[in-house]
C-alpha positions, 0 to 999 in steps of 0.5 A, a space after each residue: 633289713 630296713 627298719 619297719 615301723 608298725 602300729 599294732 593292737 594287743 591286749 586292748 591297746 594300740 601301740 607303735 612298734 617295730 618288726 623284729 625279723 618277720 615273726 616278732 613285733 617290738 612293743 616300743 612303748 613297753 621298751 621305753 620309747 616315750 612317743 605314744 603313737 606313730 604320729 608322735 614318732 613322725 613328728 619327733 623325726 631323727 631322734 625318735 628313729 635313732 632311739 628305735 634303732 637302738 631298741 631294735 638292736 637290743 630288744 628287751 625280752 618283755 617287749 617282744 610279741 609273736 606276730 601271730 599274737 598281735 593285729 597289725 593296723 595301718 601304720 597311720 590308722 588315722 592320718 593327720 589330714 586328708 590323704 593327698 593323691 596324684 592322678 594320671 602320673 604314669 604315661 602308660 596309665 594315661 594312655 590306657 585311660 584315654 583309650 577307654 574314651 576313644 582318645 588315641 594320641 595321649 598328651 602328658 599332663 603339664 602339672 600334677 593332678 591332685 585330689 584327696 581321699 578322706 582319712 576315714 577310708 584307711 584300712 590295714 593290711 589284711 582287712 576286707 575292702 568292702 564290695 561296694 558293687 554288691 551294694 549297688 553303690 558302684 558298678 566299677 570298683 577298681 584297684 590302683 597300686 601306689 608308692 606312698 610317702 609320709 611327710 615328716 617335716 612341715 613345709 610350704 613352697 618346698 623347693 625340688 632340691 629340698 623335697 626329699 628332706 620332708 619325707 619321713 618314710 615310705 609305705 604302700 597304698 591301694 587307691 580303690 576307686 568307684 570309676 563310675 562315681 569318679 566320672 559321674 560327679 565331675 571330680 574325683 573325691 566321691 569315687 575315691 573316698 568310699 569306705 575302706 577304699 584306702 588299704 595302707 601298710 603294712 608298715 613304714 620304711 624310713 626315708 633314709 633307708 630306701 631310695 624310692 626313685 626306681 622301685 618295682 611296683 606290682 599288683 596281682 588279683 587272685 594270683 594274676 598279675 595286672 600291674 608291673 612297672 617301676 617308680 622311675 616311670 612316674 611323669 612327676 617324681 616325688 620331688 616334683 609332687 611335693 614342690 607343686 603340692 606345697 605351693 602356698 600350702 603347708 604340708 604337716 608331719 603325718 600327711 600321706 601322699 600317694 604318688 599315682 598308679 601305673 598301667 594295668 587297672 581293671 577298667 582299661 582291660 579288654 574286657 574290663 574287670 571289676 573287683 568283686 567279693 572273693 577277690 584278693 588284691 596283693 601289691 608289692 613294692 620293692 624294698 617295702 613289702 606286700 599289702 594284701 586285702 580281700 574283697 567282700 
């Protein structure tokens, strides 16, 4: 099983950890790892991962906690900077969005379409996505399953052939969106940065343990499958994304990059479907795990 790095709360402290199977968490601080949090582990890179793997292979008994006794937080509760996102990065998602606007002949984007989500939007696996529709903020609260990467090595003007060396690891995100706000304000930031609109987690799988180029990505609402695709269907793969994003711009360890969502979003359904109180959103990405959040 791949190494799964977590951030957890226990006894009024927040600490970095690693999953031990599916029912225990290894407290890396109690086990003697000198890195205080996930950001420090990411910045340290390969030496920290080697030390963690050694601890997981022979975990000290006093540093083991039952999963039920801790609260898993987002693996990066407060990302280093903005969360960088890519829009319209699966052809079928481009086509379904165009259909809602009466466009029948979709064209592929020529370059990645970047936007950001505010770091404060991040919530953990199991946390509640606020129902901003119930408060009248938006009439079109929607979901988007996304493979997400964490930058591990700083760099600008990154060459495509070197891009994957800058990835520390992989996780899952839900790009919760107020669709009407996205269009009303003429840019995407406002509709993408509502409170609680970035469920992230449940953990990080190191990049050297997972080839993310062709993974199944799926989403269910209340058990009904809405999205099902593969990361190989991206218009711009991870190498292209990091190459373009880093042009004249330095990416830093701990930066979060969301890679786009496939077809099956709520606003493009017939009739359209919005998120509402009582819904449960479950996302699964092959090789990583599941991210599940209620709406309320």
